[in-house]
All heavy atoms as TSV, in Angstrom:
chain	resi	resn	atom	element	x	y	z
A	1	MET	N	N	94.669	104.573	92.377
A	1	MET	CA	C	96.112	104.534	92.503
A	1	MET	C	C	96.512	105.445	93.658
A	1	MET	O	O	96.088	106.579	93.729
A	1	MET	CB	C	96.755	105.002	91.197
A	1	MET	CG	C	98.243	104.990	91.241
A	1	MET	SD	S	99.113	105.600	89.763
A	1	MET	CE	C	98.151	105.047	88.410
A	2	GLN	N	N	97.313	104.908	94.550
A	2	GLN	CA	C	97.798	105.717	95.658
A	2	GLN	C	C	99.058	106.469	95.233
A	2	GLN	O	O	99.768	106.019	94.332
A	2	GLN	CB	C	98.100	104.828	96.849
A	2	GLN	CG	C	96.869	104.140	97.393
A	2	GLN	CD	C	97.192	103.297	98.604
A	2	GLN	OE1	O	98.337	103.181	99.012
A	2	GLN	NE2	N	96.174	102.706	99.196
A	3	ASN	N	N	99.300	107.581	95.901
A	3	ASN	CA	C	100.505	108.347	95.582
A	3	ASN	C	C	100.965	109.114	96.811
A	3	ASN	O	O	100.234	109.235	97.793
A	3	ASN	CB	C	100.246	109.294	94.400
A	3	ASN	CG	C	99.272	110.383	94.744
A	3	ASN	OD1	O	99.618	111.324	95.446
A	3	ASN	ND2	N	98.024	110.270	94.270
A	4	SER	N	N	102.166	109.626	96.735
A	4	SER	CA	C	102.744	110.376	97.855
A	4	SER	C	C	102.928	111.852	97.529
A	4	SER	O	O	103.745	112.528	98.143
A	4	SER	CB	C	104.091	109.756	98.246
A	4	SER	OG	O	104.979	109.783	97.143
A	5	ILE	N	N	102.135	112.341	96.594
A	5	ILE	CA	C	102.296	113.735	96.164
A	5	ILE	C	C	102.048	114.709	97.314
A	5	ILE	O	O	102.786	115.674	97.490
A	5	ILE	CB	C	101.378	114.042	94.974
A	5	ILE	CG1	C	101.802	113.202	93.780
A	5	ILE	CG2	C	101.430	115.526	94.622
A	5	ILE	CD1	C	100.875	113.297	92.603
A	6	ARG	N	N	101.016	114.454	98.097
A	6	ARG	CA	C	100.708	115.371	99.208
A	6	ARG	C	C	101.899	115.480	100.158
A	6	ARG	O	O	102.276	116.572	100.576
A	6	ARG	CB	C	99.483	114.893	99.958
A	6	ARG	CG	C	99.074	115.842	101.090
A	6	ARG	CD	C	97.815	115.398	101.714
A	6	ARG	NE	N	96.792	115.383	100.670
A	6	ARG	CZ	C	95.507	115.476	100.862
A	6	ARG	NH1	N	95.040	115.565	102.068
A	6	ARG	NH2	N	94.665	115.461	99.869
A	7	ASP	N	N	102.504	114.332	100.490
A	7	ASP	CA	C	103.661	114.341	101.394
A	7	ASP	C	C	104.847	115.075	100.769
A	7	ASP	O	O	105.519	115.868	101.430
A	7	ASP	CB	C	104.068	112.914	101.751
A	7	ASP	CG	C	103.009	112.197	102.583
A	7	ASP	OD1	O	102.200	112.882	103.250
A	7	ASP	OD2	O	102.992	110.957	102.556
A	8	LEU	N	N	105.101	114.796	99.484
A	8	LEU	CA	C	106.219	115.456	98.805
A	8	LEU	C	C	105.992	116.968	98.719
A	8	LEU	O	O	106.915	117.758	98.910
A	8	LEU	CB	C	106.408	114.870	97.399
A	8	LEU	CG	C	106.885	113.422	97.361
A	8	LEU	CD1	C	106.781	112.873	95.946
A	8	LEU	CD2	C	108.307	113.321	97.868
A	9	ARG	N	N	104.755	117.337	98.424
A	9	ARG	CA	C	104.416	118.765	98.336
A	9	ARG	C	C	104.597	119.429	99.704
A	9	ARG	O	O	105.154	120.534	99.803
A	9	ARG	CB	C	102.983	118.916	97.828
A	9	ARG	CG	C	102.544	120.356	97.616
A	9	ARG	CD	C	101.163	120.405	97.012
A	9	ARG	NE	N	100.156	119.704	97.782
A	9	ARG	CZ	C	99.620	120.148	98.924
A	9	ARG	NH1	N	100.019	121.297	99.426
A	9	ARG	NH2	N	98.690	119.449	99.553
A	10	ALA	N	N	104.162	118.761	100.753
A	10	ALA	CA	C	104.300	119.308	102.105
A	10	ALA	C	C	105.773	119.449	102.484
A	10	ALA	O	O	106.175	120.459	103.069
A	10	ALA	CB	C	103.568	118.425	103.105
A	11	GLU	N	N	106.575	118.436	102.153
A	11	GLU	CA	C	108.017	118.502	102.440
A	11	GLU	C	C	108.659	119.690	101.736
A	11	GLU	O	O	109.590	120.302	102.255
A	11	GLU	CB	C	108.709	117.215	101.977
A	11	GLU	CG	C	108.445	116.016	102.847
A	11	GLU	CD	C	109.051	114.741	102.276
A	11	GLU	OE1	O	109.909	114.828	101.374
A	11	GLU	OE2	O	108.641	113.660	102.729
A	12	ALA	N	N	108.155	119.992	100.538
A	12	ALA	CA	C	108.695	121.112	99.769
A	12	ALA	C	C	108.112	122.450	100.212
A	12	ALA	O	O	108.540	123.500	99.727
A	12	ALA	CB	C	108.423	120.890	98.276
A	13	GLY	N	N	107.112	122.414	101.108
A	13	GLY	CA	C	106.492	123.641	101.597
A	13	GLY	C	C	105.672	124.350	100.544
A	13	GLY	O	O	105.596	125.578	100.524
A	14	MET	N	N	105.058	123.562	99.677
A	14	MET	CA	C	104.296	124.139	98.565
A	14	MET	C	C	102.798	123.995	98.787
A	14	MET	O	O	102.343	123.028	99.382
A	14	MET	CB	C	104.631	123.413	97.249
A	14	MET	CG	C	106.060	123.437	96.856
A	14	MET	SD	S	106.300	122.527	95.311
A	14	MET	CE	C	105.611	123.703	94.166
A	15	SER	N	N	102.059	124.933	98.253
A	15	SER	CA	C	100.603	124.814	98.221
A	15	SER	C	C	100.210	124.023	96.968
A	15	SER	O	O	101.018	123.838	96.047
A	15	SER	CB	C	99.956	126.199	98.175
A	15	SER	OG	O	100.228	126.820	96.936
A	16	GLN	N	N	98.976	123.590	96.938
A	16	GLN	CA	C	98.494	122.911	95.724
A	16	GLN	C	C	98.572	123.858	94.531
A	16	GLN	O	O	98.912	123.453	93.433
A	16	GLN	CB	C	97.054	122.444	95.913
A	16	GLN	CG	C	96.911	121.252	96.820
A	16	GLN	CD	C	95.488	120.768	96.919
A	16	GLN	OE1	O	94.544	121.491	96.617
A	16	GLN	NE2	N	95.320	119.525	97.359
A	17	ARG	N	N	98.260	125.129	94.759
A	17	ARG	CA	C	98.299	126.104	93.662
A	17	ARG	C	C	99.722	126.258	93.117
A	17	ARG	O	O	99.919	126.308	91.902
A	17	ARG	CB	C	97.769	127.455	94.135
A	17	ARG	CG	C	97.760	128.517	93.026
A	17	ARG	CD	C	97.000	129.765	93.402
A	17	ARG	NE	N	95.678	129.526	93.918
A	17	ARG	CZ	C	94.607	129.212	93.175
A	17	ARG	NH1	N	94.724	129.114	91.888
A	17	ARG	NH2	N	93.431	129.026	93.727
A	18	GLU	N	N	100.705	126.307	93.990
A	18	GLU	CA	C	102.095	126.456	93.536
A	18	GLU	C	C	102.536	125.237	92.725
A	18	GLU	O	O	103.202	125.383	91.701
A	18	GLU	CB	C	103.021	126.665	94.734
A	18	GLU	CG	C	102.843	128.010	95.401
A	18	GLU	CD	C	103.534	128.127	96.738
A	18	GLU	OE1	O	103.659	127.092	97.463
A	18	GLU	OE2	O	103.941	129.246	97.081
A	19	LEU	N	N	102.158	124.049	93.195
A	19	LEU	CA	C	102.518	122.853	92.437
A	19	LEU	C	C	101.788	122.836	91.100
A	19	LEU	O	O	102.371	122.500	90.065
A	19	LEU	CB	C	102.199	121.584	93.238
A	19	LEU	CG	C	102.534	120.272	92.543
A	19	LEU	CD1	C	104.017	120.202	92.158
A	19	LEU	CD2	C	102.152	119.083	93.414
A	20	ALA	N	N	100.532	123.229	91.113
A	20	ALA	CA	C	99.761	123.273	89.871
A	20	ALA	C	C	100.413	124.213	88.862
A	20	ALA	O	O	100.530	123.884	87.676
A	20	ALA	CB	C	98.327	123.703	90.162
A	21	GLU	N	N	100.859	125.359	89.329
A	21	GLU	CA	C	101.514	126.316	88.427
A	21	GLU	C	C	102.811	125.744	87.877
A	21	GLU	O	O	103.116	125.898	86.697
A	21	GLU	CB	C	101.766	127.632	89.159
A	21	GLU	CG	C	100.501	128.419	89.419
A	21	GLU	CD	C	100.720	129.654	90.282
A	21	GLU	OE1	O	101.883	129.951	90.645
A	21	GLU	OE2	O	99.723	130.307	90.606
A	22	ALA	N	N	103.559	125.054	88.721
A	22	ALA	CA	C	104.822	124.458	88.273
A	22	ALA	C	C	104.586	123.377	87.225
A	22	ALA	O	O	105.403	123.198	86.320
A	22	ALA	CB	C	105.579	123.878	89.467
A	23	LEU	N	N	103.472	122.663	87.355
A	23	LEU	CA	C	103.160	121.563	86.432
A	23	LEU	C	C	102.280	122.022	85.270
A	23	LEU	O	O	101.978	121.223	84.373
A	23	LEU	CB	C	102.458	120.436	87.186
A	23	LEU	CG	C	103.276	119.768	88.287
A	23	LEU	CD1	C	102.395	118.830	89.103
A	23	LEU	CD2	C	104.459	119.018	87.700
A	24	GLN	N	N	101.834	123.273	85.321
A	24	GLN	CA	C	100.950	123.842	84.302
A	24	GLN	C	C	99.637	123.061	84.196
A	24	GLN	O	O	99.180	122.708	83.104
A	24	GLN	CB	C	101.662	123.927	82.953
A	24	GLN	CG	C	102.884	124.815	83.010
A	24	GLN	CD	C	103.583	124.956	81.677
A	24	GLN	OE1	O	103.437	124.132	80.795
A	24	GLN	NE2	N	104.345	126.021	81.539
A	25	VAL	N	N	99.064	122.786	85.367
A	25	VAL	CA	C	97.732	122.179	85.444
A	25	VAL	C	C	96.927	123.012	86.448
A	25	VAL	O	O	97.450	123.923	87.075
A	25	VAL	CB	C	97.792	120.698	85.903
A	25	VAL	CG1	C	98.576	119.858	84.912
A	25	VAL	CG2	C	98.390	120.568	87.298
A	26	SER	N	N	95.663	122.678	86.605
A	26	SER	CA	C	94.841	123.417	87.557
A	26	SER	C	C	95.065	122.899	88.982
A	26	SER	O	O	95.509	121.764	89.179
A	26	SER	CB	C	93.357	123.283	87.193
A	26	SER	OG	O	92.920	121.961	87.450
A	27	ARG	N	N	94.734	123.746	89.957
A	27	ARG	CA	C	94.811	123.317	91.351
A	27	ARG	C	C	93.863	122.155	91.599
A	27	ARG	O	O	94.154	121.242	92.353
A	27	ARG	CB	C	94.470	124.477	92.296
A	27	ARG	CG	C	94.699	124.136	93.768
A	27	ARG	CD	C	93.984	125.076	94.705
A	27	ARG	NE	N	92.541	125.085	94.539
A	27	ARG	CZ	C	91.716	124.130	94.978
A	27	ARG	NH1	N	92.195	123.106	95.625
A	27	ARG	NH2	N	90.433	124.210	94.768
A	28	GLN	N	N	92.731	122.156	90.923
A	28	GLN	CA	C	91.766	121.070	91.061
A	28	GLN	C	C	92.366	119.749	90.584
A	28	GLN	O	O	92.089	118.693	91.152
A	28	GLN	CB	C	90.485	121.379	90.275
A	28	GLN	CG	C	89.647	122.480	90.886
A	28	GLN	CD	C	90.141	123.880	90.494
A	28	GLN	OE1	O	91.046	124.032	89.681
A	28	GLN	NE2	N	89.552	124.899	91.086
A	29	THR	N	N	93.200	119.792	89.563
A	29	THR	CA	C	93.859	118.577	89.077
A	29	THR	C	C	94.795	118.035	90.143
A	29	THR	O	O	94.789	116.835	90.433
A	29	THR	CB	C	94.636	118.859	87.771
A	29	THR	OG1	O	93.695	119.248	86.765
A	29	THR	CG2	C	95.406	117.636	87.313
A	30	VAL	N	N	95.583	118.905	90.742
A	30	VAL	CA	C	96.489	118.463	91.815
A	30	VAL	C	C	95.684	117.872	92.961
A	30	VAL	O	O	96.010	116.799	93.478
A	30	VAL	CB	C	97.382	119.629	92.305
A	30	VAL	CG1	C	98.169	119.239	93.551
A	30	VAL	CG2	C	98.332	120.068	91.192
A	31	ASN	N	N	94.617	118.548	93.352
A	31	ASN	CA	C	93.771	118.052	94.441
A	31	ASN	C	C	93.179	116.691	94.086
A	31	ASN	O	O	93.182	115.774	94.917
A	31	ASN	CB	C	92.658	119.059	94.737
A	31	ASN	CG	C	91.791	118.591	95.880
A	31	ASN	OD1	O	90.806	117.901	95.663
A	31	ASN	ND2	N	92.159	118.954	97.092
A	32	SER	N	N	92.692	116.528	92.889
A	32	SER	CA	C	92.084	115.260	92.471
A	32	SER	C	C	93.099	114.120	92.449
A	32	SER	O	O	92.781	112.988	92.809
A	32	SER	CB	C	91.440	115.410	91.082
A	32	SER	OG	O	90.369	116.304	91.136
A	33	ILE	N	N	94.320	114.417	92.046
A	33	ILE	CA	C	95.368	113.382	92.051
A	33	ILE	C	C	95.727	113.020	93.495
A	33	ILE	O	O	95.834	111.849	93.834
A	33	ILE	CB	C	96.614	113.857	91.273
A	33	ILE	CG1	C	96.278	114.030	89.795
A	33	ILE	CG2	C	97.762	112.856	91.441
A	33	ILE	CD1	C	97.366	114.732	88.997
A	34	GLU	N	N	95.900	114.025	94.327
A	34	GLU	CA	C	96.274	113.767	95.722
A	34	GLU	C	C	95.234	112.921	96.445
A	34	GLU	O	O	95.578	112.083	97.271
A	34	GLU	CB	C	96.457	115.088	96.481
A	34	GLU	CG	C	97.743	115.792	96.169
A	34	GLU	CD	C	97.970	117.011	97.047
A	34	GLU	OE1	O	97.097	117.344	97.881
A	34	GLU	OE2	O	99.023	117.642	96.895
A	35	THR	N	N	93.973	113.165	96.161
A	35	THR	CA	C	92.906	112.437	96.849
A	35	THR	C	C	92.553	111.122	96.167
A	35	THR	O	O	91.679	110.399	96.647
A	35	THR	CB	C	91.646	113.310	96.961
A	35	THR	OG1	O	91.217	113.677	95.646
A	35	THR	CG2	C	91.906	114.536	97.824
A	36	GLY	N	N	93.221	110.823	95.052
A	36	GLY	CA	C	92.985	109.559	94.372
A	36	GLY	C	C	91.741	109.524	93.509
A	36	GLY	O	O	91.331	108.473	93.030
A	37	ARG	N	N	91.125	110.686	93.296
A	37	ARG	CA	C	89.924	110.727	92.444
A	37	ARG	C	C	90.282	110.734	90.967
A	37	ARG	O	O	89.434	110.533	90.109
A	37	ARG	CB	C	89.081	111.957	92.765
A	37	ARG	CG	C	88.417	111.904	94.124
A	37	ARG	CD	C	87.516	113.085	94.292
A	37	ARG	NE	N	88.208	114.288	93.873
A	37	ARG	CZ	C	88.274	115.402	94.566
A	37	ARG	NH1	N	87.662	115.501	95.699
A	37	ARG	NH2	N	88.928	116.436	94.122
A	38	TYR	N	N	91.532	111.004	90.658
A	38	TYR	CA	C	91.976	111.106	89.267
A	38	TYR	C	C	93.373	110.525	89.163
A	38	TYR	O	O	94.253	110.859	89.952
A	38	TYR	CB	C	91.970	112.580	88.847
A	38	TYR	CG	C	92.621	112.873	87.522
A	38	TYR	CD1	C	92.018	112.508	86.326
A	38	TYR	CD2	C	93.847	113.529	87.470
A	38	TYR	CE1	C	92.618	112.788	85.114
A	38	TYR	CE2	C	94.458	113.807	86.261
A	38	TYR	CZ	C	93.834	113.441	85.093
A	38	TYR	OH	O	94.440	113.719	83.898
A	39	ASP	N	N	93.556	109.620	88.210
A	39	ASP	CA	C	94.884	109.080	87.927
A	39	ASP	C	C	95.496	109.919	86.808
A	39	ASP	O	O	94.886	110.076	85.744
A	39	ASP	CB	C	94.805	107.619	87.490
A	39	ASP	CG	C	94.415	106.702	88.627
A	39	ASP	OD1	O	94.658	107.055	89.800
A	39	ASP	OD2	O	93.850	105.629	88.357
A	40	PRO	N	N	96.685	110.447	87.025
A	40	PRO	CA	C	97.277	111.314	86.008
A	40	PRO	C	C	97.671	110.527	84.758
A	40	PRO	O	O	97.921	109.329	84.814
A	40	PRO	CB	C	98.515	111.874	86.708
A	40	PRO	CG	C	98.885	110.834	87.687
A	40	PRO	CD	C	97.580	110.247	88.161
A	41	SER	N	N	97.734	111.247	83.657
A	41	SER	CA	C	98.253	110.654	82.425
A	41	SER	C	C	99.724	110.307	82.650
A	41	SER	O	O	100.360	110.824	83.581
A	41	SER	CB	C	98.120	111.647	81.271
A	41	SER	OG	O	98.971	112.763	81.513
A	42	LEU	N	N	100.259	109.447	81.799
A	42	LEU	CA	C	101.678	109.099	81.925
A	42	LEU	C	C	102.575	110.332	81.802
A	42	LEU	O	O	103.482	110.512	82.623
A	42	LEU	CB	C	102.063	108.030	80.905
A	42	LEU	CG	C	103.518	107.549	80.962
A	42	LEU	CD1	C	103.873	107.025	82.356
A	42	LEU	CD2	C	103.759	106.484	79.911
A	43	PRO	N	N	102.340	111.225	80.817
A	43	PRO	CA	C	103.193	112.423	80.750
A	43	PRO	C	C	103.114	113.281	82.013
A	43	PRO	O	O	104.130	113.820	82.463
A	43	PRO	CB	C	102.644	113.186	79.529
A	43	PRO	CG	C	102.051	112.118	78.672
A	43	PRO	CD	C	101.452	111.126	79.641
A	44	LEU	N	N	101.925	113.400	82.605
A	44	LEU	CA	C	101.809	114.194	83.831
A	44	LEU	C	C	102.493	113.480	84.999
A	44	LEU	O	O	103.167	114.117	85.813
A	44	LEU	CB	C	100.342	114.475	84.160
A	44	LEU	CG	C	100.081	115.316	85.410
A	44	LEU	CD1	C	100.871	116.629	85.385
A	44	LEU	CD2	C	98.590	115.579	85.556
A	45	ALA	N	N	102.357	112.173	85.089
A	45	ALA	CA	C	103.028	111.415	86.152
A	45	ALA	C	C	104.545	111.585	86.036
A	45	ALA	O	O	105.237	111.768	87.046
A	45	ALA	CB	C	102.646	109.938	86.080
A	46	ILE	N	N	105.047	111.549	84.826
A	46	ILE	CA	C	106.488	111.740	84.614
A	46	ILE	C	C	106.896	113.164	84.984
A	46	ILE	O	O	107.937	113.377	85.622
A	46	ILE	CB	C	106.872	111.403	83.158
A	46	ILE	CG1	C	106.726	109.898	82.927
A	46	ILE	CG2	C	108.290	111.869	82.841
A	46	ILE	CD1	C	106.859	109.474	81.477
A	47	ALA	N	N	106.072	114.144	84.633
A	47	ALA	CA	C	106.372	115.540	84.988
A	47	ALA	C	C	106.416	115.710	86.506
A	47	ALA	O	O	107.284	116.408	87.041
A	47	ALA	CB	C	105.338	116.473	84.370
A	48	ILE	N	N	105.496	115.066	87.214
A	48	ILE	CA	C	105.474	115.136	88.679
A	48	ILE	C	C	106.742	114.495	89.246
A	48	ILE	O	O	107.392	115.058	90.129
A	48	ILE	CB	C	104.207	114.455	89.228
A	48	ILE	CG1	C	102.961	115.257	88.838
A	48	ILE	CG2	C	104.297	114.270	90.742
A	48	ILE	CD1	C	101.645	114.526	89.055
A	49	ALA	N	N	107.091	113.345	88.725
A	49	ALA	CA	C	108.291	112.652	89.202
A	49	ALA	C	C	109.546	113.494	88.958
A	49	ALA	O	O	110.407	113.601	89.836
A	49	ALA	CB	C	108.410	111.294	88.515
A	50	ARG	N	N	109.625	114.077	87.797
A	50	ARG	CA	C	110.790	114.924	87.491
A	50	ARG	C	C	110.831	116.150	88.402
A	50	ARG	O	O	111.904	116.562	88.844
A	50	ARG	CB	C	110.758	115.363	86.024
A	50	ARG	CG	C	111.139	114.250	85.095
A	50	ARG	CD	C	111.178	114.719	83.671
A	50	ARG	NE	N	111.604	113.623	82.798
A	50	ARG	CZ	C	111.397	113.584	81.500
A	50	ARG	NH1	N	110.762	114.574	80.902
A	50	ARG	NH2	N	111.812	112.565	80.795
A	51	TYR	N	N	109.669	116.707	88.659
A	51	TYR	CA	C	109.624	117.901	89.513
A	51	TYR	C	C	110.189	117.597	90.898
A	51	TYR	O	O	110.941	118.389	91.455
A	51	TYR	CB	C	108.192	118.439	89.623
A	51	TYR	CG	C	108.159	119.721	90.389
A	51	TYR	CD1	C	108.458	120.927	89.755
A	51	TYR	CD2	C	107.894	119.738	91.752
A	51	TYR	CE1	C	108.489	122.108	90.465
A	51	TYR	CE2	C	107.919	120.913	92.469
A	51	TYR	CZ	C	108.216	122.093	91.815
A	51	TYR	OH	O	108.258	123.260	92.524
A	52	PHE	N	N	109.815	116.433	91.431
A	52	PHE	CA	C	110.270	116.073	92.772
A	52	PHE	C	C	111.569	115.262	92.755
A	52	PHE	O	O	112.029	114.815	93.810
A	52	PHE	CB	C	109.185	115.291	93.513
A	52	PHE	CG	C	108.011	116.155	93.908
A	52	PHE	CD1	C	106.767	115.967	93.339
A	52	PHE	CD2	C	108.168	117.154	94.851
A	52	PHE	CE1	C	105.690	116.769	93.702
A	52	PHE	CE2	C	107.106	117.968	95.224
A	52	PHE	CZ	C	105.870	117.774	94.641
A	53	HIS	N	N	112.148	115.077	91.579
A	53	HIS	CA	C	113.412	114.344	91.436
A	53	HIS	C	C	113.323	112.948	92.046
A	53	HIS	O	O	114.224	112.516	92.785
A	53	HIS	CB	C	114.579	115.121	92.069
A	53	HIS	CG	C	114.706	116.514	91.555
A	53	HIS	ND1	N	115.197	116.806	90.306
A	53	HIS	CD2	C	114.367	117.700	92.111
A	53	HIS	CE1	C	115.177	118.114	90.122
A	53	HIS	NE2	N	114.669	118.678	91.201
A	54	ARG	N	N	112.230	112.261	91.735
A	54	ARG	CA	C	111.997	110.902	92.231
A	54	ARG	C	C	111.580	110.024	91.066
A	54	ARG	O	O	110.985	110.500	90.103
A	54	ARG	CB	C	110.871	110.867	93.281
A	54	ARG	CG	C	110.995	111.822	94.431
A	54	ARG	CD	C	111.979	111.291	95.440
A	54	ARG	NE	N	112.210	112.256	96.501
A	54	ARG	CZ	C	111.688	112.182	97.713
A	54	ARG	NH1	N	110.926	111.184	98.033
A	54	ARG	NH2	N	111.960	113.107	98.607
A	55	PRO	N	N	111.808	108.718	91.159
A	55	PRO	CA	C	111.287	107.808	90.141
A	55	PRO	C	C	109.757	107.741	90.235
A	55	PRO	O	O	109.190	107.848	91.331
A	55	PRO	CB	C	111.898	106.454	90.496
A	55	PRO	CG	C	112.915	106.712	91.541
A	55	PRO	CD	C	112.640	108.039	92.151
A	56	VAL	N	N	109.104	107.548	89.101
A	56	VAL	CA	C	107.635	107.474	89.066
A	56	VAL	C	C	107.124	106.414	90.039
A	56	VAL	O	O	106.170	106.645	90.782
A	56	VAL	CB	C	107.139	107.182	87.630
A	56	VAL	CG1	C	105.646	106.878	87.621
A	56	VAL	CG2	C	107.445	108.357	86.716
A	57	GLU	N	N	107.786	105.259	90.051
A	57	GLU	CA	C	107.313	104.165	90.904
A	57	GLU	C	C	107.471	104.460	92.389
A	57	GLU	O	O	106.846	103.797	93.215
A	57	GLU	CB	C	107.993	102.851	90.529
A	57	GLU	CG	C	109.498	102.850	90.687
A	57	GLU	CD	C	110.238	103.324	89.441
A	57	GLU	OE1	O	109.622	103.964	88.568
A	57	GLU	OE2	O	111.441	103.057	89.336
A	58	GLU	N	N	108.272	105.443	92.737
A	58	GLU	CA	C	108.399	105.833	94.147
A	58	GLU	C	C	107.240	106.738	94.565
A	58	GLU	O	O	106.893	106.800	95.737
A	58	GLU	CB	C	109.728	106.558	94.368
A	58	GLU	CG	C	110.027	106.852	95.826
A	58	GLU	CD	C	111.383	107.493	96.005
A	58	GLU	OE1	O	112.377	106.958	95.483
A	58	GLU	OE2	O	111.434	108.560	96.665
A	59	ILE	N	N	106.629	107.404	93.608
A	59	ILE	CA	C	105.531	108.336	93.908
A	59	ILE	C	C	104.172	107.668	93.763
A	59	ILE	O	O	103.273	107.899	94.559
A	59	ILE	CB	C	105.621	109.570	92.988
A	59	ILE	CG1	C	106.935	110.311	93.256
A	59	ILE	CG2	C	104.421	110.486	93.195
A	59	ILE	CD1	C	107.205	111.457	92.322
A	60	PHE	N	N	104.028	106.822	92.740
A	60	PHE	CA	C	102.730	106.205	92.451
A	60	PHE	C	C	102.778	104.715	92.747
A	60	PHE	O	O	103.741	104.039	92.406
A	60	PHE	CB	C	102.353	106.426	90.983
A	60	PHE	CG	C	102.161	107.876	90.662
A	60	PHE	CD1	C	103.197	108.604	90.110
A	60	PHE	CD2	C	100.962	108.507	90.926
A	60	PHE	CE1	C	103.036	109.953	89.814
A	60	PHE	CE2	C	100.794	109.849	90.641
A	60	PHE	CZ	C	101.833	110.578	90.088
A	61	ASP	N	N	101.696	104.227	93.380
A	61	ASP	CA	C	101.594	102.814	93.731
A	61	ASP	C	C	100.244	102.306	93.232
A	61	ASP	O	O	99.191	102.804	93.649
A	61	ASP	CB	C	101.706	102.642	95.242
A	61	ASP	CG	C	101.723	101.191	95.665
A	61	ASP	OD1	O	101.633	100.304	94.803
A	61	ASP	OD2	O	101.813	100.955	96.881
A	62	ALA	N	N	100.270	101.333	92.362
A	62	ALA	CA	C	99.034	100.811	91.766
A	62	ALA	C	C	98.225	99.952	92.724
A	62	ALA	O	O	97.083	99.605	92.432
A	62	ALA	CB	C	99.364	100.007	90.521
A	63	ASP	N	N	98.760	99.601	93.881
A	63	ASP	CA	C	98.008	98.753	94.831
A	63	ASP	C	C	96.848	99.471	95.460
A	63	ASP	O	O	96.702	100.465	95.828
A	63	ASP	CB	C	98.935	98.227	95.927
A	63	ASP	CG	C	99.936	97.227	95.371
A	63	ASP	OD1	O	99.665	96.642	94.316
A	63	ASP	OD2	O	100.981	97.039	96.016
């Protein structure tokens, strides 16, 4: 699953560690999601969308 988390995080001027702390996950989890090695659970995807004030479908693309 592709996503735009890296771009959103960069726009916000955040490190992976800062985003991980905000989402209460590990930095490795953020890195794995950004690189597409891990698809987040639905609750985590919703938490990410809420954090960036975007709809889930705007951040994650199943194609």
